N, C-alpha and C positions, 0 to 999 in steps of 0.2 A: 620125265620119261614118257614115250609115246607107246600106246598099246591099242591095237585095232583102230588106229586113226584118231584116238582120243588121248588127252593128256592125263596120265595116271599120276595123281598128286599124293595120295595117301591111302592108308588101309587100316581097317579094324578087322571085323569078320569078313567084310567085303571091301573091294577096291573102290575108291572115290575118284570120279573122273570129272575133268573140266572139258566141256564140249567146245571144240574150236569154233563152231558156228555161233556160239554164245559168248565167246571170249571178248567180243567188242561191246558187250554190255557192261564192261568195266568191272572193277573189283577192289577189294580192300584186304590188306594183310596187316593185322594189328597184333599188339602184344607188348609186354614190358621188355626192357633191355635184357638181352641175354637169354631169351626164351626160344630163339630159333627163327626169327623173321628172315635173317639173311640167307639161311639155308633154303627156306621156302621160296624166297625170291630166285635163288639160283636154280632150283629144280624146275620152277615154272619157266624161267628164261631159256633153260636148256631145251625143254620140251617144245617151246615155240620155235626155237632155232631148228630143231630136228624136223618140224613140220614145214619148214621153209618160210617162217614168219620172222622178219627182222625185228630186233628188240633195241630199245634205248633204255639205259638205266644209269643212275648216278651212283658212283662208288664212294660212299661217305667215309668208310673206315679203311679203305685201301685193300680189302681182302677179296674183292670180286675179280681181280686181274687173273686169278688162277683158272678162270674159265677157258683161257687159251691153251691150257695144258691138261692132259688126262690125269685123273686122280691116282692116288697111291694105294696099293693094297695094304691093309692092316688088319689086325685081329678084330678090332672093334667094328670096322667096316664089314668084314666077313660075317660077323654075327648079325649085323643089321640087315644085310642082304638076305641071309638065310631066314631071318625072321619074316621078311616080306614074301619069301618063296619065289624070288625072281630067278627064272631059269636062264634067261638070255642076257644076264647082266654083263656089261663091259665098261671099263673106264675109257673115257674118250675126251678129246679136246673139242672146242667149238670155234668157228670162225669169229675172230674178235678184232675190233678196232678200238684204239684208245684215243681219247680227246681230253684236252685240258685248256681251260680259259687262259691260264698263265703260260701255256706252252712248255711246261717242264716234264710232264709225264704223259704226253699225248699230242696229237695234232692240235695246233692252236684253233680255238673256236672264236670267230669274230662275227660281229654284225655291224651294221651302220647305225648311226644315230637316227636317221630317217626311218629305218626299218623297225627300230625299237618303238618309235612314236612318242608323243608327249605324255600320254596317259601312263604307260608303263614306266617311262623315265621319271615322271613325277613321283610315282610310287618308290622307285629306286632311290631318288634323292630325298625322299621324305618331305615333299613340299606342301605348303598350305594351299587352300583353294585359290587365294589371291596370287600366290607365286606360280601355281599351275596355269592360271590365266595368262600371266606374262609369258610363260614358256610356250603356250599355245600360239600366242601372237608371234613369237620368234619363229616357230615352225611355219606358220602361215606366211609370214613375210619372206622367209627363205624360199618357200615353194613358189610364191608369186613372182619372185625375182630370179628364179632359175638357179638358185644357189644350193649346191649339194651339201648336206650335212652328213659327213661320213664319220669323222672321229670327234673327240672332245674339243680339240683346238678349233674345229669348225664351229661347234656350238658356242664356245666362249667368244669367238670372234663375232659371230652373228648376234649374240646377246649384247655385246659391247656396242656394236653398230646400231642396233635398234634403240638402245638406251641413249646413245648420243643424238639420234635423230627422232627421239620420242615425240617431239612436237608434231611432226608430219605423220608419224605412224598412229598417234592417238586419234587423229581425225578419221582414219580409215579402219582401224582395228580395235581401238579402245585404249584405255589409260595404261601407260607403261610406267609403273612406279619404280623409281631408282632404288628404293629400299628393297623391293622384291627382287629386282635384278641383282642387287648385291648379295642377297641371301642365296640366290641360285648359283652365283659364282662361287660362293663359299662351299655350297653343297657339292659342286663339281670338283673343287679341290679335295674335299674329303673322299669323294669317289675315286679320284686318281690315286690317293694314298692307299686305297684298298686294292689297287691293281685294276680298277675299272678302265683305265686308259688302254690296257692291253685287249680288252674285250671289244672296244669299238675301233673298227678299221677294216681294211681289205687285204686279201680276198675274203669276202663274207661267206659264211657257211651256207652251202646249198643243202637244204634239209632233205632233198631227194637223194643225196649221197647215202643217207642212212637206210633207204629202202632198197636193199641190195641182198643178193645171195652169193654164196661161193660157187665154185665149179660143180659141186655135187648137189646144188639146190638147197643147201641149208641156209637159213636166215642169218644175216650178219648180226652179231651182238655188239652194239655200239656202247662203249663204257666211257662215261664222263668222269674223270678223276676229280673228286670233289673234296679230297682231304683238306686242301687249303681253302677252297671256295666256300665250304660250309662255315668257315670261321667268320665270314661276312654273310650272316643269314639272309639279309634283305637282298643282297646281290644274288645269292644262290636261288632264293625263291623266285625273284623277278626273272632271272635268266631261264629257269625251267618253265615258268609261265609263258615267257616269250616263245620258247620252243613249241609249246603246246598250241599257242595261238597261231604261230607260223604254219604248223601242220594243218590246222583248221582252215586257214585262208588259202593254202597252196593246193591241197588235195581236192580232186573232184569227187562228186557223189558217186558211190557204187551200190548203195542200198545193202541189202542182206547178202552176205557172202559165206562161202564154206569155211573161211578162216580170215582172220584180220590181215590187213595190209601191213600194219605195224603195231607193236605193243609198247606202250610208254609207261615205265615205272617211275613214280614220283615219290622218292624216299624222303623221310623227315617232312611229311606233308603238313604237319602242324605249323611249320615255318611259313608256308604259303598263306595260311589264313590268319596268322597273327597280326592284329591291328590293321586288317585289310579294309580299305574304304569300301563303302556299300556298293558304289558303282562298279568297282573292280570285282567284288565278290559276285555280283550279278553277271558280269562278263564271263567269269569262270563257270558259273552254273550253265550259262548258255552254251559255252564251248563243250562242256562235258555232255550235255544233252544232245547236241547236234553232231559232234565229231564221230559218233557211232556209225552214222550213215556214210561216213567217208572211210570206213574200214579201220579205224584206230581204236584200240582198246587201251583204256587208261586205268592203271592200278596204283592206288595210293597206299603208301606204307607209313604207318604211324603207331604210336603206343596205344591209343584208344580211339574207338569210333567217335567219341565226343569231340575229338580234335577236328572233325570234318563237319562243316555246316549241314544242317538237315536236308536242305534242297539238293546238295551234292551227294550226300550219303544215300539218298533215296534212289540215285541213279546207279549205285554200285551193286550189281546183282550177284557177283561171286565173292563169297566171304571166307576168309581164313582167320581165325582168332586164336592166337597163342595166349599164354597165361597172363593174367593181371593180378597184381597184389593189392589188397584192400586193407590198409591199416588206419585210414582216416575216413570220416564220413564222406568227404569228397570222392575218395577212391572207391568207396563202397557204392556210391551213386554211379560212378563210371562203370563199374562192373554190371550193375543192373541195366544201365543203358546199353552196354554191349550185348547183354543177354537178350534184350528186347528186340534187337535188330535181326535176330534169327527166327526162322520158322521153327517153333518149339517141337522137341521130340519127347513124347511121354515117357521114354525109357530112362531119362535122367533129368536132374535139375540143372539147367543151363548155367545159372548164376553160380552155383556151387562148383560146377565143373570147371568154369573159367579160372577159379582160384586154385583148383587142384591139379591143373595140367602140368606135366613135367616138360623138360627141355626136349624139343622135337615133337611134342604132342600138340594137337590143335583141334579146335572145333571148326568143322568145314560145312559149308552149304553152297552148292553150285546150282546154276540154272540148268534144268533138264533140257531135253531136245526141243521142247515146246516153249521154253522160256519161263517155266514155273520154278520158283526156288524150292529146292529139296529140303526135307527136314534136316536139322542140324545133326551132325554125326561127330562123335569123339574118336579121333583117329591119330595115327602116327604118320608124319610126313616122310616121304621117300628120301634117301640120301642123294646127293648130286653125283654125277658121273665125272665131272671135271675136278681139278685140284682144289682141295680145301685150303684157303689162305692165299696170300699174294705170291706172285712170281718174283724172281730176282730182277734187278735193274737191267741186266744183260738181255734177258728174255724179252722183257717189255720193249726195250729199245730195238731189238731185232724185229719184233712185230710192227713197230712204228715205221722203221726205215724200209721195210719190205712192202708196205702198203702203198698203193698208187696214189693215195691221198696225201702222202708226204710231200710230193712235188707240188701238188695243187695248193696246199695250205701252209707249207713249211716256212715260206718267206713272206713277210709282210710287205705290202706296197703302199706308197703314199701318192695316190692320184690327185690331180688338180680338183679342188673343191672350194667350199665357201671361204676357207681361211686364205687360200692363195688369191681368190677373186677379190675378197675384201681388202687384203693387204695391198694388192695392186691398185684397187679403187681408192683406198686411203692415200696411197703414195701419189696418185694422180691429183687427188683433192689437195693434198699437202703441197704438191708442186704448183697447182693452180693458185692456192692461197699465197705461196711464197712469191709466185710471179706477180700476183695482184698486189702483194705487199711491196715488192720491188718497184712495180710500175707506179704505185701510189707515192712511194718515197721519191722516185725519179721525177714524177710530176710536181711533187712538193718542192723538190730541189730546184727544178726548172722555174717554177713560179717564184721561188725565192731569188734565184739568180736574175730572172726578168725584172722583179721588183727592185733589186739592187741596181741593175743596169739603168732602169728608168729613173731611179732616185739619183744615180750618178749623172745621167743626162740632165735631169732637172737642176742638179747642183752646178754642172758645167754651164748650163744655159743661164742660170742665175749669176754665175761668176762672169760669164761673157757679157751678160746684160749690164752688170755692175761696171765691168771694165769699159764697156762702150759708153756708159753714162759718165764715167770719170773722164774718158777721152773727150767726149762731147763738151763736158764742163770745162776741161782745159782749153779746148779750142775756143769755146765761147768766151771764157775768161780772157784768153789772149786777144781775141778779136775785140772784146770790150776794152781791154787795156790799150790796144793800139788806137782804137777810136777815141778813147778818152784822151790819150796823149796827144793825138792830132788836134783834138778840139782845144785842149789846153794850150797847145803851141800856137794855134791860130788866134786864140783869145789873147795870148801873151803878145803876139806880134801887134795885134790891134791896139792893145793897151800901150805898148811901147811907142808905137807910132803916134798915138794921141798925146803922150807925155812929151815927146820930142816936139810935136807941133806946138804944144803949150809953152815950151821953153823958148823956142826960137821963132815962134810965129810962123805964119803961113808963108812959104817961099814965094808964093805968087804975089 
């Protein structure tokens, strides 16, 4: 609720305010399950919207959709309102848009593989350092060759291509281990089974669509339905981290402003930092430190401040702590840690108060107008003005279809990208290989035929030669026979003549 240009969050003897010009110093809403964190989140988001500040938040349990409808009057609510002494109370709805990665309960949310980048994608796939190195090579090779990585089929096609041509890529980029490539392929299949293939594609989300107001100047409340998404904790955490990084990279510097440009609520924040690689944790720290100057306030919601790394926790100037239970030594330590994050109030024991808080009651400490943390106060959080609980499916669908974003994001498109280019290139390579194979086979056949023809010619020539030799021999033999016969005839005649002359004497 807004009062005198400030966000009225809670009250004890005095009202507790969150100053809009300090809202981009980030904050923390902590507390055990069922202690009122969701109500606190709603009250804060409603107030930002009323101030004209757009909001993004993830709906983990599905009960934040009621913000698009005014709350209902009840005896319990009437007592709570009377307790706070609110004279101008009214139930009201707030401008709301619904989003859903899976496209079931909101506008589909998509990004491209290239926009996600190899670092966040490695985190999403749970890759080792060696596998991340191969993924970096794949991204670099795609970039150098002008190949667009839009969806998962593009990435798988590029990974296969680099693996098949690893000999040439190894010289330029480094070793491409087939085992690492295989592990990445398996991780991509696992991501697809979680619905990750719906997340990568086009039209990609334009983060600037969230920074919008309605016709009356109230900030748009952008709700990401995460009831199904949170069942894949790494996908949930990586997606929200990508959104935060995208805001950091897209928005220009504005310095100190009267109010934030956008407030980003990161629910179930412990999922973000669980098993987080050091390099990525350092990136988050950098984003949280620097995004303030771009007019973005980031509010983490988790059970305990100990869920947040100290370097990040130190940047969270506005604190709301609901009850924590301490039955074990570890839980008792968490309570002490939570108490130590506040500027102590001598009026009560902070550690004891944390364990005594009732539902809807909280310890609060906000930055004052000069940016100094106020002493912690034990207070009651105001009730929300919108509907408590979820809206029905008809109402939700009506909000979705009446939004101008439904036409923009409603239908997926499959533009030409790396998959199509590589498929065409592979087809050409296969065609060239087939042509070369056919040409080689034809040349081999031709050589075989030429060899056979030559052999046949040689055979025919040998036969002809042999025939000629036989003919020559016959002629020679015949000639010799005739000559011999003539010779023998001549000799016979001479002998005959000699015999006759011997018998009868010389006639002379």
